[in-house]
Backbone as CSV, one residue per row, in Angstrom:
resi,resn,N_x,N_y,N_z,CA_x,CA_y,CA_z,C_x,C_y,C_z
1,MET,185.240,39.145,58.871,185.881,37.885,59.289,186.558,37.246,58.082
2,LEU,187.780,36.807,58.270,188.528,36.189,57.184,188.045,34.768,56.924
3,GLY,188.032,34.344,55.651,187.666,32.995,55.299,188.820,32.042,55.522
4,ALA,188.661,30.841,54.963,189.705,29.831,55.114,191.011,30.306,54.500
5,GLN,192.107,29.997,55.189,193.425,30.422,54.726,194.366,29.229,54.687
6,GLY,195.263,29.222,53.705,196.220,28.144,53.571,197.608,28.676,53.304
7,VAL,198.530,27.767,53.046,199.921,28.106,52.770,200.225,27.793,51.312
8,VAL,200.843,28.747,50.624,201.347,28.522,49.277,202.852,28.284,49.382
9,SER,203.334,27.207,48.812,204.753,26.876,48.945,205.284,26.269,47.657
10,GLY,206.589,26.286,47.542,207.211,25.721,46.348,208.714,25.867,46.372
11,GLN,209.304,25.792,45.192,210.754,25.778,45.044,211.155,26.567,43.802
12,ILE,212.181,27.398,43.937,212.771,28.080,42.794,213.917,27.233,42.255
13,ALA,213.944,27.054,40.952,215.070,26.414,40.282,215.705,27.440,39.356
14,VAL,217.030,27.431,39.286,217.755,28.424,38.507,218.527,27.744,37.384
15,VAL,218.379,28.297,36.178,219.190,27.860,35.046,220.299,28.888,34.879
16,GLU,221.544,28.478,35.089,222.670,29.400,35.081,223.634,29.103,33.935
17,ARG,224.295,30.147,33.481,225.314,30.005,32.448,226.542,29.327,33.050
18,GLN,227.173,28.463,32.301,228.349,27.764,32.800,229.442,28.772,33.167
19,GLY,229.974,28.621,34.366,231.025,29.504,34.830,230.536,30.769,35.504
20,ALA,229.232,31.000,35.490,228.689,32.207,36.127,228.663,32.032,37.639
21,GLY,228.703,33.153,38.358,228.620,33.106,39.807,227.269,32.583,40.258
22,ARG,227.244,31.955,41.386,226.021,31.350,41.907,225.007,32.433,42.265
23,THR,223.751,32.222,41.899,222.675,33.177,42.159,222.218,33.084,43.610
24,ASP,222.166,34.215,44.294,221.683,34.258,45.676,220.158,34.315,45.648
25,LEU,219.518,33.205,45.934,218.062,33.132,45.818,217.344,33.854,46.953
26,ARG,218.046,34.208,48.005,217.392,34.916,49.105,216.925,36.308,48.690
27,SER,217.498,36.834,47.608,217.066,38.150,47.125,215.954,38.048,46.093
28,ALA,215.492,36.827,45.817,214.331,36.668,44.931,213.081,37.184,45.634
29,VAL,212.138,37.686,44.859,210.872,38.179,45.399,209.735,37.412,44.736
30,ILE,208.918,36.757,45.554,207.761,36.010,45.078,206.536,36.538,45.803
31,TYR,205.500,36.875,45.054,204.302,37.439,45.686,203.057,37.071,44.901
32,LEU,201.913,37.203,45.579,200.620,36.898,44.988,199.844,38.178,44.737
33,GLU,199.240,38.253,43.573,198.376,39.370,43.224,196.933,38.875,43.171
34,PRO,196.086,39.290,44.090,194.694,38.824,44.086,193.977,39.283,42.820
35,ARG,193.078,38.444,42.327,192.302,38.785,41.152,190.975,39.416,41.574
36,GLY,190.892,40.754,41.419,189.628,41.443,41.623,189.197,41.653,43.053
37,ARG,190.129,41.600,44.014,189.740,41.837,45.399,190.964,42.204,46.211
38,ASN,190.725,42.735,47.409,191.801,43.045,48.346,191.880,41.956,49.403
39,VAL,193.087,41.682,49.871,193.259,40.681,50.921,194.167,41.241,52.004
40,GLN,194.094,40.609,53.170,194.984,40.932,54.279,195.726,39.669,54.673
41,ALA,196.920,39.834,55.192,197.705,38.680,55.627,198.504,39.068,56.859
42,SER,198.750,38.077,57.714,199.467,38.347,58.964,200.862,37.758,58.983
43,GLY,201.205,36.924,57.987,202.511,36.277,57.989,203.304,36.616,56.753
44,GLY,204.352,35.785,56.487,205.166,35.998,55.298,206.224,37.062,55.505
45,ARG,206.745,37.543,54.396,207.803,38.545,54.429,207.221,39.904,54.856
46,PRO,207.848,40.612,55.793,207.335,41.929,56.192,207.221,42.854,54.981
47,THR,206.048,43.456,54.817,205.781,44.278,53.635,205.222,45.627,54.093
48,PRO,206.080,46.576,54.399,205.621,47.854,54.951,205.176,48.831,53.876
49,ARG,204.530,49.896,54.303,204.235,51.019,53.419,205.321,52.089,53.507
50,GLU,206.149,52.010,54.535,207.273,52.938,54.676,208.524,52.122,54.961
51,ALA,209.612,52.436,54.251,210.854,51.674,54.405,212.048,52.593,54.178
52,VAL,213.241,52.037,54.388,214.484,52.802,54.274,215.488,52.013,53.452
53,ILE,216.165,52.694,52.538,217.362,52.172,51.876,218.462,53.194,52.126
54,ALA,219.464,52.811,52.900,220.545,53.732,53.255,221.626,53.725,52.183
55,MET,222.323,54.844,52.070,223.482,54.949,51.182,224.724,55.036,52.049
56,THR,225.537,54.001,51.974,226.735,53.931,52.803,227.830,53.175,52.068
57,GLY,229.042,53.736,52.059,230.155,53.103,51.361,229.929,52.965,49.874
58,ARG,229.255,53.953,49.275,228.891,53.914,47.850,228.053,52.686,47.513
59,GLU,227.184,52.297,48.430,226.262,51.197,48.186,224.878,51.562,48.729
60,PHE,223.844,50.979,48.105,222.500,51.018,48.665,222.326,49.797,49.564
61,VAL,221.831,50.025,50.779,221.649,48.934,51.741,220.237,49.035,52.332
62,PRO,219.398,47.989,52.099,219.672,46.727,51.420,219.622,46.875,49.903
63,HIS,220.049,45.824,49.225,220.081,45.837,47.760,218.675,45.724,47.171
64,VAL,217.803,44.984,47.849,216.419,44.806,47.412,215.499,45.133,48.577
65,ARG,214.487,45.939,48.311,213.509,46.305,49.334,212.106,46.100,48.766
66,VAL,211.255,45.414,49.534,209.868,45.168,49.133,208.945,46.055,49.952
67,ILE,208.047,46.765,49.254,207.061,47.597,49.929,205.708,47.399,49.249
68,LEU,204.649,47.841,49.926,203.333,47.835,49.302,203.231,48.984,48.312
69,ALA,202.585,48.748,47.185,202.369,49.805,46.199,201.684,50.991,46.862
70,GLY,202.148,52.189,46.518,201.668,53.400,47.159,202.504,53.816,48.353
71,GLY,203.485,52.982,48.710,204.333,53.267,49.861,205.484,54.201,49.535
72,THR,206.258,54.491,50.569,207.345,55.462,50.474,208.638,54.857,51.007
73,VAL,209.749,55.170,50.338,211.074,54.742,50.790,211.935,55.970,51.016
74,ALA,212.567,56.040,52.189,213.524,57.103,52.492,214.922,56.648,52.119
75,PHE,215.720,57.593,51.610,217.094,57.307,51.186,218.054,58.218,51.954
76,PRO,218.387,57.864,53.207,219.332,58.692,53.962,220.751,58.540,53.436
77,ASN,221.473,59.642,53.383,222.864,59.642,52.924,223.783,59.532,54.139
78,GLN,224.422,58.385,54.278,225.336,58.145,55.386,226.796,58.221,54.954
79,ASP,227.039,58.671,53.723,228.395,58.835,53.214,228.874,60.273,53.408
80,PRO,230.197,60.497,53.417,230.735,61.859,53.588,230.770,62.653,52.286
81,PHE,229.968,62.259,51.310,229.920,62.955,50.022,228.487,62.893,49.508
82,SER,228.220,63.572,48.429,226.853,63.726,47.929,226.395,62.525,47.105
83,HIS,225.064,62.367,47.070,224.425,61.375,46.223,223.231,62.021,45.520
84,ASN,222.815,61.399,44.421,221.636,61.831,43.671,220.862,60.585,43.267
85,VAL,219.857,60.235,44.058,219.074,59.028,43.830,218.035,59.290,42.745
86,PHE,217.910,58.334,41.806,216.891,58.475,40.768,216.460,57.108,40.265
87,SER,215.330,57.101,39.576,214.863,55.907,38.876,214.135,56.344,37.619
88,ASN,214.347,55.599,36.552,213.641,55.844,35.297,212.576,54.781,35.042
89,ALA,212.118,54.126,36.116,211.127,53.062,35.973,209.835,53.591,35.360
90,GLU,209.266,52.838,34.449,208.009,53.245,33.818,206.890,53.359,34.841
91,ALA,206.942,52.554,35.895,205.877,52.575,36.895,205.825,53.885,37.676
92,GLY,206.926,54.635,37.707,206.949,55.896,38.439,208.347,56.461,38.550
93,PRO,208.843,57.137,37.506,210.196,57.712,37.564,210.279,58.843,38.577
94,PHE,211.474,59.038,39.140,211.685,60.140,40.076,213.150,60.525,40.090
95,ASP,213.423,61.717,40.606,214.782,62.247,40.740,214.820,63.061,42.035
96,LEU,215.577,62.578,43.027,215.625,63.244,44.328,216.650,64.371,44.379
97,GLY,217.416,64.572,43.307,218.393,65.649,43.291,219.609,65.347,44.147
98,LEU,220.527,66.286,44.163,221.800,66.108,44.864,221.660,66.526,46.328
99,TYR,222.094,65.649,47.250,222.078,66.044,48.661,223.238,65.396,49.418
100,ARG,223.623,66.070,50.504,224.869,65.749,51.198,224.664,64.823,52.396
101,ARG,225.768,64.611,53.111,225.794,63.713,54.255,224.764,64.110,55.301
102,SER,224.136,63.094,55.909,223.152,63.225,56.987,221.788,63.694,56.504
103,ALA,221.678,64.078,55.248,220.371,64.448,54.700,219.645,63.186,54.235
104,SER,218.324,63.280,54.162,217.515,62.163,53.688,216.365,62.701,52.850
105,ARG,216.095,62.050,51.763,214.959,62.386,50.923,214.189,61.111,50.605
106,SER,212.909,61.275,50.304,212.035,60.113,50.122,211.385,60.126,48.750
107,ALA,211.036,58.935,48.286,210.328,58.772,47.019,209.109,57.901,47.242
108,ASN,208.052,58.218,46.516,206.830,57.420,46.560,206.814,56.443,45.385
109,PHE,206.257,55.267,45.631,206.184,54.228,44.608,204.708,53.921,44.365
110,PRO,204.090,54.684,43.443,202.634,54.716,43.347,201.988,53.462,42.788
111,ARG,202.721,52.716,41.979,202.141,51.559,41.298,202.967,50.311,41.564
112,ALA,202.307,49.165,41.542,203.029,47.903,41.671,203.985,47.745,40.498
113,GLY,205.189,47.260,40.786,206.162,47.061,39.721,207.580,46.998,40.242
114,ILE,208.527,46.895,39.314,209.952,46.809,39.619,210.581,48.172,39.366
115,TYR,211.247,48.724,40.378,211.868,50.041,40.279,213.384,49.904,40.470
116,PRO,214.167,49.898,39.396,215.625,49.969,39.570,216.002,51.352,40.124
117,ILE,216.883,51.368,41.112,217.298,52.610,41.769,218.783,52.826,41.525
118,TYR,219.143,54.062,41.133,220.539,54.376,40.830,220.944,55.677,41.506
119,CYS,222.261,55.926,41.503,222.815,57.218,41.899,223.387,57.873,40.647
120,ASN,223.053,59.122,40.424,223.528,59.811,39.231,224.997,60.209,39.330
121,ILE,225.600,60.043,40.504,227.011,60.371,40.706,227.878,59.114,40.635
122,HIS,227.414,58.049,41.268,228.214,56.832,41.400,227.551,55.716,40.607
123,SER,228.131,55.368,39.495,227.493,54.478,38.531,227.331,53.047,39.030
124,ARG,228.126,52.637,40.003,228.044,51.257,40.477,226.985,51.062,41.559
125,MET,226.352,52.119,41.978,225.316,52.017,42.996,223.991,51.620,42.333
126,VAL,223.495,50.445,42.711,222.259,49.917,42.142,221.464,49.231,43.247
127,SER,220.173,49.475,43.276,219.290,48.712,44.141,217.939,48.575,43.454
128,PHE,217.032,47.851,44.091,215.715,47.621,43.513,214.647,47.762,44.593
129,VAL,213.614,48.501,44.266,212.412,48.523,45.084,211.346,47.740,44.333
130,ILE,210.776,46.745,45.003,209.706,45.948,44.417,208.418,46.364,45.121
131,ALA,207.564,47.078,44.412,206.281,47.503,44.969,205.243,46.446,44.624
132,VAL,204.639,45.859,45.644,203.732,44.724,45.440,202.291,45.139,45.730
133,PRO,201.322,44.470,45.090,199.926,44.870,45.241,199.226,44.311,46.469
134,SER,199.891,43.411,47.186,199.280,42.829,48.384,200.393,42.414,49.340
135,PRO,200.051,42.176,50.614,201.083,41.733,51.569,201.400,40.247,51.481
136,LEU,200.896,39.564,50.469,201.146,38.128,50.318,202.476,37.919,49.606
137,VAL,203.551,38.040,50.374,204.915,37.985,49.844,205.656,36.838,50.525
138,ALA,206.407,36.069,49.744,207.087,34.888,50.273,208.364,35.237,51.008
139,VAL,208.719,34.374,51.934,210.065,34.330,52.485,210.810,33.237,51.722
140,VAL,211.920,33.613,51.060,212.667,32.673,50.217,213.938,32.248,50.942
141,ALA,214.140,30.940,51.077,215.327,30.404,51.736,216.496,30.349,50.770
142,ALA,217.686,30.133,51.307,218.899,30.100,50.485,218.853,28.992,49.443
143,ASP,218.135,27.916,49.725,218.054,26.800,48.768,216.900,26.964,47.782
144,GLY,216.197,28.100,47.838,215.143,28.375,46.886,213.745,27.990,47.329
145,ARG,213.614,27.332,48.468,212.279,27.000,48.952,211.579,28.268,49.433
146,PHE,210.270,28.346,49.205,209.540,29.530,49.628,208.169,29.152,50.188
147,THR,207.663,30.013,51.055,206.331,29.829,51.630,205.654,31.182,51.757
148,ILE,204.348,31.184,51.505,203.505,32.351,51.767,202.371,31.864,52.665
149,PRO,202.394,32.202,53.940,201.346,31.722,54.847,200.101,32.604,54.796
150,ASP,199.034,32.100,55.371,197.805,32.877,55.578,197.234,33.435,54.282
151,VAL,197.135,32.574,53.270,196.602,32.998,51.973,195.118,32.637,51.904
152,PRO,194.237,33.622,51.770,192.809,33.313,51.640,192.518,32.545,50.355
153,GLU,191.516,31.688,50.417,191.106,30.906,49.266,190.726,31.822,48.108
154,GLY,191.163,31.461,46.876,190.822,32.283,45.730,191.812,32.112,44.594
155,THR,191.644,32.950,43.570,192.504,32.911,42.382,193.477,34.081,42.428
156,TYR,194.737,33.805,42.072,195.800,34.803,42.150,196.707,34.712,40.924
157,LEU,197.446,35.790,40.687,198.622,35.727,39.837,199.825,35.582,40.751
158,LEU,200.632,34.555,40.506,201.871,34.361,41.260,203.009,34.962,40.438
159,HIS,203.731,35.901,41.036,204.846,36.571,40.359,206.161,36.169,41.030
160,ALA,207.188,35.950,40.237,208.531,35.671,40.745,209.520,36.557,40.009
161,TRP,210.413,37.203,40.792,211.402,38.116,40.205,212.754,37.887,40.850
162,HIS,213.792,38.011,40.032,215.162,38.083,40.526,215.942,38.987,39.587
163,GLU,216.867,39.743,40.155,217.653,40.693,39.367,218.298,40.047,38.148
164,ARG,218.773,38.835,38.288,219.502,38.181,37.199,218.598,37.496,36.183
165,ALA,217.314,37.398,36.479,216.416,36.652,35.608,215.692,37.529,34.601
166,GLY,215.902,38.839,34.652,215.243,39.709,33.694,213.775,39.885,34.018
167,ALA,212.901,39.502,33.101,211.465,39.694,33.269,210.918,38.787,34.371
168,ARG,209.839,39.235,34.982,209.162,38.420,35.981,208.569,37.159,35.364
169,VAL,208.515,36.105,36.162,207.781,34.895,35.800,206.409,35.001,36.451
170,THR,205.351,34.868,35.670,203.987,35.044,36.178,203.116,33.876,35.745
171,ARG,202.288,33.394,36.672,201.326,32.347,36.342,200.072,32.523,37.204
172,GLU,198.960,32.031,36.711,197.728,32.061,37.495,197.639,30.801,38.345
173,VAL,197.249,30.974,39.604,197.115,29.827,40.514,195.792,29.934,41.253
174,ALA,195.249,28.786,41.607,194.025,28.711,42.413,194.393,28.127,43.768
175,VAL,194.123,28.886,44.818,194.466,28.472,46.179,193.195,28.002,46.876
176,SER,193.220,26.774,47.348,192.072,26.223,48.068,192.207,26.515,49.555
177,ALA,191.217,26.099,50.327,191.272,26.285,51.776,192.445,25.531,52.386
178,ALA,192.890,24.472,51.701,194.023,23.683,52.193,195.357,24.250,51.747
179,GLY,195.351,25.323,50.947,196.585,25.917,50.454,196.974,25.351,49.096
180,LEU,198.224,25.581,48.729,198.742,25.137,47.432,200.228,24.858,47.591
181,SER,200.645,23.641,47.275,202.053,23.268,47.435,202.607,22.790,46.103
182,GLY,203.939,22.602,46.088,204.585,22.023,44.917,204.754,22.966,43.747
183,GLN,204.701,24.270,43.984,204.906,25.230,42.898,206.395,25.290,42.537
184,ARG,206.718,24.946,41.317,208.111,24.975,40.858,208.276,26.140,39.894
185,ILE,209.176,27.041,40.213,209.415,28.234,39.410,210.832,28.182,38.879
186,VAL,210.971,28.286,37.564,212.290,28.238,36.936,212.691,29.649,36.526
187,LEU,213.827,30.098,37.025,214.383,31.398,36.669,215.600,31.180,35.779
188,ASP,215.561,31.748,34.590,216.652,31.585,33.625,217.564,32.807,33.710
189,THR,218.772,32.621,34.234,219.714,33.726,34.418,220.833,33.722,33.380
190,ARG,220.720,32.892,32.355,221.827,32.735,31.404,222.107,33.999,30.600
191,ALA,221.102,34.832,30.427,221.300,36.049,29.634,221.807,37.222,30.479
192,TYR,221.936,37.009,31.789,222.330,38.121,32.664,223.792,38.496,32.451
193,VAL,224.026,39.786,32.246,225.379,40.326,32.158,225.409,41.603,32.974
194,ALA,226.292,41.670,33.950,226.418,42.876,34.762,227.101,43.950,33.927
195,GLY,226.320,44.906,33.479,226.877,45.942,32.617,226.484,47.327,33.069
196,PRO,226.992,48.350,32.414,226.708,49.731,32.811,225.278,50.137,32.448
197,HIS,224.750,51.073,33.213,223.461,51.675,32.890,223.695,53.157,32.585
198,LEU,222.687,53.819,32.090,222.796,55.237,31.762,222.427,56.111,32.955
199,ASN,222.905,57.357,32.932,222.564,58.269,34.016,221.141,58.798,33.825
200,LYS,220.733,59.728,34.689,219.345,60.195,34.660,219.015,60.986,33.395
201,PHE,220.026,61.421,32.673,219.811,62.138,31.420,219.807,61.212,30.210
202,GLY,219.972,59.904,30.467,220.026,58.951,29.371,221.360,58.884,28.682
203,LEU,222.430,59.323,29.376,223.772,59.362,28.811,224.715,58.475,29.612
204,PRO,225.829,58.040,29.015,226.821,57.275,29.772,227.442,58.133,30.877
205,TYR,227.818,57.490,31.967,228.512,58.183,33.048,229.907,58.603,32.578
206,ALA,230.352,59.782,33.031,231.725,60.206,32.769,232.682,59.284,33.514
207,ALA,233.761,58.915,32.863,234.677,57.914,33.428,235.284,58.345,34.747
208,THR,235.542,59.645,34.937,236.228,60.107,36.143,235.302,60.806,37.128
209,ARG,234.016,60.893,36.824,233.105,61.665,37.667,233.040,61.111,39.095
210,GLU,233.005,59.787,39.231,232.841,59.185,40.537,233.994,59.553,41.473
211,ASP,235.200,59.731,40.952,236.360,60.006,41.805,236.325,61.393,42.438
212,ARG,235.458,62.266,41.938,235.444,63.623,42.458,234.476,63.800,43.623
213,TYR,233.874,62.714,44.097,232.914,62.836,45.189,233.277,61.894,46.328
């Protein structure tokens, strides 16, 4: 039987560089990591163990996918040319190899963490899989407000991540039976610069390679 449960809520604030494009806060990921125990939750952001990120129009769709640690993501190729999905994330690097239209391959995400996902053929293709340690994941509104319902009483690490903010923001919180409100999280995006990444071999992409596929 579950004990008392409450709602954790708050607001994300963003510090942006002057002239930079506005940060889409709906792609932020906020979640709770229980300290020394497992929890179950029935609300919040859907957090599956199996998910899909499609490749279509030289893009990963969706751009950000949240799954439970230990889960699997399928990467179906819906383009008329080949893709090679890979990640060099410390939490669990992988390389799915080259495969053509209508084929699909899957990767496992064994540990909680941030997994940048790339295509070794098309350098502009980028997505992120966020593997979380519990289903206590927030739904973030466009204005930055967030809620995590059905949180059992206890002590947690609250994590907040956004692509433009670099490292995660982490703090310890104590959730009572009445919940926890008024959490203000500041994400500093001033250092964000959209730049090139390296291919799976750790080398720059060839300038004309993308045009041949």
